N, C-alpha and C positions, 0 to 999 in steps of 0.2 A: 697294225695295232693303233691304239688311241692315246692321245695326249690331250687332257682336258676335254675329252669327248670327241675330238676331231681325229679322223684317220690320218696316219702318217706312214711313210716308209723312210728308211735311212738314206736312200739314194733314188733320184728320179730326174728325168729330163725336164728342163725348165720350160716356161711358156714360149720361149723363142724357138723351141724345137731342136736345139742343139747343145746349149749350155747344160752341163751336168751339175745338178744341185745335190749337196750332201749335208746332213746334219753335222755341225762342227762339234765333235764329241769332246774336244778339249775345253769347251765352254760349259758343258753340263756338269753338275745339275743346276747351277745357279742362273744360267742364261740359255735359252733355246735360240740358236742362231743357225742360219743356213749359209754354207760356204759355196760359192759359185766357181766351178772348174771350167776353164775355157781353153786350156792348152794342156798338152801332155806334161809339161813341167808342173802345172797345177796339180795334176793327178799324182805325179811322183811325190810332190811335197805333201799332199793329203795323206798318202799311205805312209811315207817315211816319218812324218811328224805326228802320226796317230790322230789326225783329224777324223779319219776313218780307221777302224781296227776291227779285229775279228776275222778269222780265216775266210769265211764265205764272202763277207763284204769286201775284203781286200781283193778277192778274185773278181768280183763284179766291177769294182772301181777300176781295176786294171783293164778289164775289157772295154769299159767306157773310155779309159785313157787312150787306148789304141784308136778308138773312134775319133777322139779329139785330135790325135796326131795325124790322122788321115785328112783332116781339114787343113792342116798346115802343110803336109807333104804326103801325097798318096803314092809316091814312087817306092820302088823296092828298097832303096836306101833309107827313105823316111820310115817305112814299115819296120825294117830290121833295127833301126836306131831306137824306135819307140819300144819295141819288144825288149831290147837290151836295157834301156833305161828303167823300165818298169820292173824287169826281173831282178834288178839289183837292190830294190827297196827293202824287202823283208825276206830273210833266208829260210825261216822255219815253216811258215804257213804254205802248205803244198797247193792250196787252192790258187794261189798266185801263179805258180808254174803251170797248173792245169788250164787256167783260163787263157793265159797268154799262148800256150801251145795250140789251143783250140782256135783262137783268133788268128794266129799266124798261119795255120794250115788252111783255113778258109780264105783268108784275104790274099794269100800268095797265088791262089787259083783264079783270082779276079783281076781283070785289067784295072789299071789305076783309076780310070774314069768311073768305075763302079764301086770303088772301095769305101768311100764315105758312107753311102747309103747302106751297103752291106754290113759295114762295121757297126753302125748304130742298130741295125736290125738284129745282128747276132748278139751284141751286148745286151739288148733287151730280152732276147731269149735266155741268155745266161741268168739274168735277174729273175725272170718269171719261173724258170726251172728251180732256182733257189727257193723262191716262195713256196712252190708246190712241195718240194722236198721237205722243207721245214714244217709245213702243215702236216705232212704224213708222219714226220718224226714225232710231232706233238700227239697225233692220234695213237701211235703205237706206244709211246711212253706213258700216256695217260692210263693205259690198262695196268701198268705197274703200280701207279699211284692208287688207282681204284682198288686193286687187289690188297694193297696195304691198308687202305681205308677200312676195309671190311674187318680188319683184325685189331684196330686200335680203340675200340670201345666208344666210338662216336666223337672222339676229339679230332682236331685237324691232323693231317699227315704232316710231319715235320721233315722238310727237305733241305739239305745243306747244299749250297752252291759255292763255287769258287770262280773268281774273275767275273767277267760278263760274257754270257753266251746267249743273250736274248736277241730281240729283233734289232737292236742297235749293232750287234755283231754280224748281222745278216742283212737281208733286205726287209723281211717281215717275219713274224713269229719267233725266229731264233732256233737254236738247237737245244741246249740244256734247259732253257726256260719254256720251250714250246710245250712239253708235257705238262708243266705247271699251269700255263695258260689254258690248255685244253681241259685239264681236270677242273680248274676253277670255273671255267665257262660252262661245264656240264653239271655244276652244282656240288662237286666234291670239295670239302673243306681242306684247305692247304695252308700251311704256315711255312715261310721260307726263312732259313737262317743264312744270312748273306755275309760271306767273308769280305772284309774290307779290301783285301787283295793289294797289299803293298808291293812295289813302291808307288804305282800309279793310281791305286785306289779305285779300280774299275768297278768293284763290287759296291763300295760305299757310294760312289757317284752315279754309276750307270745302271747297275742292276736294281739298286734301291729306287732310283728315279723311275725306271720302267714299271716296277711292281706297284709303286705308289700311284702312278698314273693309271694303272689298270685296276686299282682297288684290291690288290692282293695283300693279305696279312703277311708281315715280314718284320725282321729285326736285323740290324747290322751287328756283327760280332767281329772282334779282333781276329786276325789270322790264326793266332795260337790257341784260340778257345775251342776249336772244333773237336779235338781229342777229348777234352774235359767233358764237353756236352754229350759226346758219344758214350763216355763212361757213365754219365748220369741218365742214360736212356732217353735223351732229348732229341735224338736224330733217328729217323726211321729209314732214310735213304739218302745217299749222296748222288747227285747228278751233275756232271761237269761237261764242258765242251771239249773240243780238240782242235789243234792247229795242224797236226799231222798224225795219222795212225798207220802203223805198219800193217802189212798183209797178215801178220801173225797176231795182231791185237794189242801191241804196245801202243800206248797213248801219250803223245807229246802235247802238253797243255801248259798254261800259265804256271810259272814257278810257284811251288807250294802245293800243287796238285798231288804229287807223290806222297807228301806227308799226310794229306787227308786220306789217301788210299791205304796207307799203312795203319792209320788209326782206325779206319773203317774195318779193315781186315781183322785187327786185334779185338774189336768189339762186336763182330758179327753183323755189321751194318752193310747192306748191299751197296755196291759202288758201281755206277753206270756212267759211261761216256755216250753222249748223244752227238751224232755227226752225219752229214750227208756223204754219199759215196765219193764226191769230189775231194774229200779230206783224206781218203785212204790212198796211201802211197804203195801201190802194188809192186813197186820195184825194190822195196827194202823189207827185210825180215827182222833185223835187230835194231830196235829203237835206240838203245843206249850207244851203240857203235855207229849208227848210220844217220841219225837225225841231226842236222846242224842246229846248234843252239845259239840263238842270237845273243850277242853281248851288247847291252844297251848303255846309254850314257850314264856316267856316275852321278850326274846332276839329278836324275830321277830319284836317287837314294838320298842325296845330301840335302835336297830341298823338297818342301811340301807346299802345295798350292791349296788355299782355302779362303773362306770369306771371313773378314774381320768384323768386329762388333759394329763398325760404322757402315757395314754393307759393302765395302770395297773388297774385291777379290785380289789377294796378294800372294806372293811366294816368299817363304821364309826358309832359312837354313836351319837344319836340325842335327847335323853331324859335326863332330869336332873338326875344325878347319885343319887341313893338312893330312888327315887320315886317308889312307888308301881305301878305295871302294871297289867292290866287284858287283856287277849287276847282270847276271844271266837272266834272260827273259822267260825261259821255259825250263821244264824238266820232263823226264820220261817216266811214266808209270808202267811197270812191266805188266804184261797181260795176265799173269797169275794173280794180280790184285784186282782185276776188273771183273765184276760179276757178269756184265753183258754190255754190248754195244747197241745202242738204239739208232737204227738207220731209217731211211724213208721206206724200206721194204719190210721192216720188222726188227725184232730184237735178236741179235746174233750172239753166240758165245764169243769170247775174246780169243779166238783161235783161227788158224788158217782155214780149217774146215768150216767153222761157223761163218766166217765172212764169205767164203766161196759158196756156201749154201744160199746166201742171199744174192750173190752176184756170180752165178756160174759162168757167165760170159767172160769173166776175167781170169778163168783158169789158165789161159795161155800166157797171161802177163805175170801170174803169180808163180814164178819159177826162180 
């Protein structure tokens, strides 16, 4: 995707051929800075501190983290230690576990002398596969927006999003935003209602940044405005991403997604989740019971970061000092509230049968 007309990806290998460069998402939208990852500890910190975030990008960063670790120690002990370190960073996003399992399986078959080269090559393949999957998600999801466009009398299709599931959450294109980009680029008029997404404001800072950079009409709304706008007929469709989706179609995503799905269901607004197959956890069926929900720092709630009138980016306290704070990072939307799941292979119903119809090769795993 593009920033000020220049093509960017969220993660790439630097000019030296081994440093892993990522866009520092904690600096956006006020400053575009690149963070250089040179060790596995750097990759761990980038994931844990949300310098990179979004399930697909977390997986790709972890794969490159393993490659960086092999430069430090390509022994079995070094490999196993790196896999364990990276696995501990974020519990909810299943792409992390998927990418590390893939890297571990491949590298354990290689002699230590070959592991650095093989690790970089495999991490690069993980990244390119993500780009291709997201482009296909965009293509399939754009057909939904195109169909809606035919029935809205020539005005733009109003799409509500939650959190950030654009190219900054992936390597390129994104998941929930990919259909919007594809529709916009094909000439379909789209207007995006962007949830601010407290407490880290990924919608207000990241989604809005992406859409503005690509020239897509949008407006930022407070998290609690979505239901009202649906009641007023101002939302044609909701499209969100996912950090983990069960084989039965339950969708774990950024906290607040469930409330949007409830409002959409009550107002007859279609509600879709867009995700690659690497986000489907074929080993679990009950999202409410089996998806681990990350409990994040209270400081994300008690403090807000923003730019002051003098241009300085500062952090201020907004919660009564001494009050207890709870900060679950995700919630689970039951499959019954999900109209469909947009994958790289097409749009599936949010059911075990629907997902297996897209991925029949997974029938053995979905037990």
